[in-house]
C-alpha positions, 0 to 999 in steps of 0.5 A: 500500500505504501508503494501505491501511495508513493506511485500516486504522489508521482502521478502528474495531475495538476495543470500549470494554472492549478499548480500556480494557485496551489503553490502561490508561484506564478506560471512563468516562475514554474516554467523557469524552474523547469528550464533550470532543472528544478522541477520536471513535470510529466508531459501529456501526449499533447505536451501539456505539463502535469505536476504531481504531489511530489512536485508540489513538495519540491516546490515548497522546498525550493521556495523555502531555500529561496526565502533563506537566500539560496540562489537557483544554482544553490537550490539545484545543488541542495536538491540533488544532494538531498535526493542522493542522501535519500537514496543512500539512506534507503540503501543503508536501511536495506543493507541493515535489514539484510544483515539483521536477517542473516544474524 
């Protein structure tokens, strides 16, 4: 069930105008963040952007970092490091579970 919730949070459901309304960030700024690689909305067959709950969470993190005075290049680096840290933490947990199962 957790995997299902995770997959659901990644599904693009919000158009750019809804995302702008939910986040308080304008459509032009959302497009800028996409060009800078900070957000990656899925695209429909017709090319329409669709944002997910995960994108909304990321946008909240971007906004917080910008409010703290971090520039867009710094934001990109921080997001990348946080993603890498999450992957590594999950891997460590997986290895710990494997080691506990053998002992």
